[in-house]
N, C-alpha and C positions, 0 to 999 in steps of 0.2 A: 504494500499499499504506500502510495506517495501522497504528500500534501501538495496540492496544486492550486494555483491562483490564475484565473482567466479574466483578462480585462478586454472589454469591447467598447469601442467608440462607434456610435451609430446615429443615424437619423431617427429620431424618436418614434415617429408614427409608422415607420416602415419595418420595424424590428419587433417581433413577438416571440420570445423563446418558448412560450407555453403553447404555441401553435406548431411547434416542431415535432419531428418524429419521436417515437416512444423512448428510444435510448437517451435522447437529449432530455426529454422530460424526466426520466428516471434520475439522471445525474443532477439536473437542476433541482429536483425535489429532495435529493439526499445531501444538499450542501451543508457545510459547517457555518458559513456566513455569506451574506449577500448584501450588496450595496448598489443602489441606483441613484445617480446624480444627474440632475438637469443642468447642463452647461448654459444653455440658452433655450429659446422657444422651440428650436428645431433639432437640437443635439443633446445626446445623453451618453453617459458612461455607465456600464454595468461591471461590477467586480464580483466574481463568484470564487469562493474558496471551498474546496472539496478534498476528501480523503478517499481515494479510490485507486484501483489498479491503473498504472501509467498508461498502458495501451488503450484502456477504455476512455480515459480522460483525453488522450491525444486524438482519438477518433472523433469524440464529440466536439472538442475544441476546433478541430479542422472543419467540421461541418458548420458550426456556429460562425466561425470567422468567414467562411465563404458565403454566408447568408446574404441575400439582397438587403441593402441598407447599411451593412456593417462597413465602416470606413477604415477601421484599424482594429486589429486583435492581436493579443500576445498571451501566450501560455507560459507560465513559469512553474516548474516542478522541483520539489526538493524532498529529502528524506531525513529522518532523524538519525539514520545510520545503524539502527538496530539490526536491520536485515543484512547488513554488510559484514558484521562481525561473525 
């Protein structure tokens, strides 16, 4: 399991993560923390923090980042190191 943070900058009315496919919904609903910030009338940033398998998070992040209306997306993954020892 990895701790991951996904940041998305998007045009507010064009992006709806809850309308996405089921694996995206599952990840979105199992989040540790979620932040939605309005930058202005037309632009928002979403920050999602999850603890899931890296492959699953990467697949969902790639799908969300390529969604219509998303202007920029970045996935950052880290580990506590317990699994490495």
